[in-house]
N, C-alpha and C positions, 0 to 999 in steps of 0.2 A: 183482212185484205188478202187477195190472191197473191201467189208468189210473183207473178208477172207484174202486178201493180206495185209491189214493194221494190222490185229491181228497176222497173221503169222510172219510178220516182227517185231512186238512188242515183241512177245514171244521169237523170236530168239535173239533179242537185250538184253533181260533180263537175258539170261543164264549166269551163273557165268563164264563159259568158262575157259580160260587159268589160271585164278587165283587158280583153284582147286589144281594144282600141287604145287604152292607156299604154299598154306594153309596146304596141307598134309605134306610138308617138315617141316614147322614150328611146326606143331602138333607133329610130330615124334621126333623132336629135344627136345621139351619140355618133352615128355614122357621119352626119354633117360636120361635126366638130373635128373628127379625125381626117376626113377627106379634105377639109380646108387646109390642114397642115401637110399631109402626106401627098396630096395631089393638086393642091392650090385650086380646088374646085369649091366654090361657095354653093351651098344648098344641095350638094350631091349626097344622095342616100344609098348609093350603090356600094358594092364591095363588102357586103356583110352576109353573115349566115347565122341564123338562129339554130342552135344545137341543143343538146340536153333534152329533157322531157318536153319542153315547149316545142323544140324543133322536131321531135319525133311524134308530136301530137298525142302524148300520153299524160300531159299535165292535168291537174284538177283545179277546181275552184279554190282560191286561196293561195295559189302558187306564189312564192315570193322570190325564189332564186331563178334568175334568167341567165342562160349561158349564150354568149354571143361571140362569134369569131369575126374579127375585122381583118380583111384580106389586105395585106401590105403590098405595095408596088414591088414587083420583082426586081426593078432596077436598083433598089437600095440594099439588096440582100448582102452584097459583099461588104457594105459599110458596117454590118453588125455581126461579122464573123468573130471568132475568138471568145475567150471566157467572159469578157465584159459585155459582149453583144446582147445577151438576153436581158441583163439588168438595164442597159441603156435604152433598149426599145420600150421596155415596160415603163421606165421613168418618163420617156417622151410621151407615151400615150396618157399616163397619169397627168402630166402637166397640161396637155391639151384639154383633158376633161375637167381639170380644176379651173382652167380659164373659162370654160363654158358653164360650170356649176361651182362658183366660188364658195357657196355656203353648204356644200354637200360633202359628206365624209367619203373621200376617195383615196385609196391606198393600193400599193403593190402587194400582192399576196402570192408569192412564188411563181405561178404560171399565168396569173391574170391580174387585171386591175379591177378592184372591187369598187363599185359605185353604189352607195347605200342611200336610196331616196327615202327620207323619213316621212314625207307627206303621203306616199302610197305604200310604204313598207316594202317596196320592190328593191331587190339587190341584184344589179347587173354585174356579172363577171365577164369582163371584156378580155378576150384573148387575141392579141395581135399575132398573125401567122402568115407565113409564105405558102402559097398554094403550089403543089407539085403537079407534074404532068398527069399522074394517075388519079388526081382528085384528092389525095391526102394532103395534110398540112404539116409544116414544120412550125412548132411553137416554142417559145422561150421558157426555160426553167432556171430560175435564179439559184435554186438549191444545188442543182447539178452543174450550173455554169455552162450549159450547152443547150442546143436545140433538140427537141424530140419530135416524134411523129405521132399524129392522131388521125383517125379515119372516120369522122362523124358521118360523112355521106354514106358510107357502107352500112353504118348502124341505122340511119334513117331509111335506107332502101330495104334493109332486112325487116324492119318494123312494118313498112308498108306492104311488103310481100306477104308476111305472115298475117297481117290484118286482112288483106284481100282474100287469102286462102281460108280464113275462118269467119267470113261474113261479118267483119268488123269486130268480132268477139275478142281478138287479141287486144285492141285498145280498150275495149270495155273492161276486160279483166285487169289490164295494167292499171287503169284508173281505180278500180275496186281495191287492188292491192295497195295503192297509195293511200286510199282512205283507211284501210286496215292499219297500215304503218303509222299514220298520223294519229289515229284514234287509240292505238295501243302502245305508242312509244317505241316502235321498232326502228332502230337506227340503220336504215338501208338507203343507199344511193339510188337515184332514179334509173341509172343504167343497169344496176344489178337487178332491180325489179323487172325491167323490160326483158333482160336476158333470161331470168327465171320463168317469166310468162312464156317467152318464146320456146324455152326448153320444155315447158309443160305441154304446149301444143304439139311439139315435135314427137312426143311419146304417146299421143292419143289423138284420134280423130273423132272422138265421141261428141265434141262440142263445136265442130267446124261449121255447122249450120244451125246450132241451137238458138232458140228464142229465149226471151227473158223468163218464160215459164219453166225453163230448165236451169236457170242460173243458180238456184240453190244447190243443185247437184254439182254444177261446175265449180262453185266456190268450195264445196266440201272436198271434191277431188283435188283441187289446186292446193288446199292447205294440207291434205294428206301427202301430196307430192312434196311440199316444202318440209314438212316435219320429218319425212323419211330421207331427205337429202343428207349425204355424208358431210361432216364438218370439213371445210377446206378454207384456205386463205384467200383464194381468188377463183373466179370463173373466167371463161373466154367469152368476151362480149359478143352479142349477136351481130352478125355481119362482119365487123372488123377483126374479131378473134383476138383482140388485145386484152390484156389482163384488166379485170375489174375487181377491185378488192372487196372483201367482206369485212365490214367495220366491226360487227359484233354478231354473235350467234343468233340466228332468227328462228331456229328449230323449236325452242321451248314455247315461244309465243305463237308459232304456227300450230303447235299441238293444241294449245288452248283454243285457238280459233277453230280448228277442226272439230273439237268436242262441242263447241257452241253451235257449229253448223249442224251437227247431228241433232242437238236439242231443238234448234229452230225448225228443222225439217220434221221432227216428230210432232211439234206443236203447230204445224201448218194450219192456217185458218183461224188460229186463236190470237188474241192480243199479245200473248207471251212471245209469239214468234217474232213480232216486230221488235220487241224489246231485246230479244237475244241477237237479232241481226244488227241492232244498234250497238251492242257490245262488240260485235265483229267490225263493223264499218263506220261507226260513229253517228253523229246527229244528222247526217245526210239521209239516213233511213227514217222514213216517217213513222210516227207512232200510230197505232190503230185508233180509229175513231172510238170515242168513249162517251159516256154520259156527260151532260153539262157539268162543267167544273163547279158551278155554283151549288150543285147537289152533293159534292164530295164532302165527307166529314173532316177533311183536312185541307190545309193550304198547300198549293203546289209551289213550293219555294225553290225548287232546284234551278240552278243556273248552269250555263254551259260555256266553257272556255272558248269554244269556237265562235261564240257571239261577241267576244271581246277582242280576240287577236287572230291573225293568220296562224295556221299550224304548219310547220315544216320541220319534221323531226330529223335532226342532223347530229345530235349529241346524245349522251347517255346520262340518266340519273336513276339512282336506286334508293328506295326507302325501305325501312323496316320498323318494327314496333317492339318496344320492350314492355313485357307484361309483368307487373309486380303486384304483390299483396302482402300485407304485414304477416310475417312469419313464414313466407314462402320465398324460395330462391327466384331471382329474376329470370325470365325466359323470353327468347325471341319468338315473335308471332310466326314468322315464316318457318321456323323449325317446328312449331306446333302444327301448322297446316300440313307440313310435309309428312309428319308422322300420324296424322289423323286425330291428334289430341283435341279435345273440346275446349273452346274458350267460354268460360262461364262468366256470369255477372259479378259485379263488385270487385273488378280488377282495375288497377291503374294502368293506363296505356300511354306510353310516350313514343310518338312517331318522330323519326328524324331521317335526314338524308345521310345515307351511308357512303355514297360516292356520287360525284358529279364531274363530268368531263368538260363542262362549259367554262370557258375562261371568264373570270370576273371583269367588269361588273355585270350582274344580272339580278333579276327579281324572282323570288319564289312566291308562288300562290298555292293555296290548299283548298281542298273541298272535302267535306265530311257529309256523306249521304246515308240516311237511314232508310231501310226498306222493310217492307212487311206489314202485316196487319197491326202489330203493336205500335209501330211508328205512325201509322195513319190514325189509329185510335187516339193516340196522345197528341196528334197534330205536331209531330216532331220529325218531319221528313228532312228538314234542313236542306243541304245541297248548295248553299251559297258559296261563292268563291271569295276567299279572304286571304289576308296576309297573316303570318304568325306573329305573336307577340315576342317570341324568342327566336333568334336567328336559326333557321333550318330545323325548327322543332315545333311540334304542337302536342299538347297534353290533353287527353280525354279520359273517360271512365266507362268501362263496360256496364251498361245499365239495363238494357232490355233486349229480348230475343229478336233476332232478325238477321238478314244478310246485309250488313253494313259495308260501306266502301269508303276508303280514304284515298284521295288522289293528290299528287304533287305536280306542279307545272313550273318549268324554268323558262322565264321570258327574257329574251335578249334582243335589243334593238327593235322592240315592238313585235317580236315573233316568238311563239312558243317553239323552242328548239329541242326540248326534252320533256318527257312526262313519265310518271310511273304510278301504279296503283297497287293497293293491297286490300284484299277482301278481309272483312272482320266478321266472321260468322259467330254470333253470340248465341249460345244454345239454350239459355233460360233467362227469365226476367227476375231482376232483383226484388227482394221483399222489402228493401229499404228505400223509401222514397228519396230521390235526389233531384237537384235542380241543374245539373251540369253533366258533361261527359257525352259519350256516344248516346245520342237521344236528346241532347240539350239543344237549345236554339243557338244560332250563331252569336258570337260575342263571348262565348265561354272558352274559345280556343286560347 
């Protein structure tokens, strides 16, 4: 496939699409319920503003977190002054929405009222706020016991201005960055992504009028920009210049993405390029057309987590692997990879979760994928998504040569909120025939 075809397909697959109608319906129903109480108006859908990624039009297909401001009547502002005001207004909004949705999980979460719709996996975060004369909003914060200022209209306006000045490439790149985040488990908020994309275009005009035939170079240069960013606790948000916090370091994974971009550009026109772009942006990148699967010497058994759940990375999970063999000291696989040591066959491999920021309860899913000619020859590609028999752990065995991959997914409230992967490059093939381990069929985990 040509570069333009790859990125045209990627952008088409990232569009929010049919979900827009459902989101709009939920949004209007929430506004109706609140206007009925706060303004005694039945059926009124006014006095709302969609903010966040959806409001800035940088959200992608599978978006699950929707940010909405409900504009409070100015006449009641004095009733909610003082330390108890923020809590009381949020409780009132919560109670109104519980009356409208009695079977839905609705709760106060510091600055917002969270409404978790299980049927659609959408989570609305409703923020009641008083609008100020300059277009900013005062919003409640129960942790600080006071009202704070937010300026989403300035962020929306800055996004639009940058998008107009870059022939819509600002929003294209922001959506691509979200696809990278979700495909690679990068815990970054949407406002931080849009701010970094805005900052990227502020320091170059190379892509202000670029078409998709140049998006491979734009992606390369963007990830180079990210990997070279100095580590810092916060950025000044586009437009509003308010602090947007960095949840976790993004530079290491940006460096990996940059190197993959170089490889994909080098392989332009080959099927390998599509696969490498997939490693950067996920399954929204189409695979290259290939021969009829019926002629393949192996079964295509790989499954994709995106086909089962929405992906919205907002937490962190890390996995590692303990490599052991009788008579040898146990070694961490990540340490081996960092020093360039070879992982050989006939080793016992125990993968486990070393850290997870997700609050329980949640579900862990695993995927073991075998790559290379030996995996195909043996018909042991695997790649099914399964649960582990032991909590937080899977046990495998290094069996045959190939670039194997193990991935872990954390699913909470029907959404993948964290993921991690570790490459398992086995350098040779065991002389001992085995029926399990890396190279075995699913069910041996």
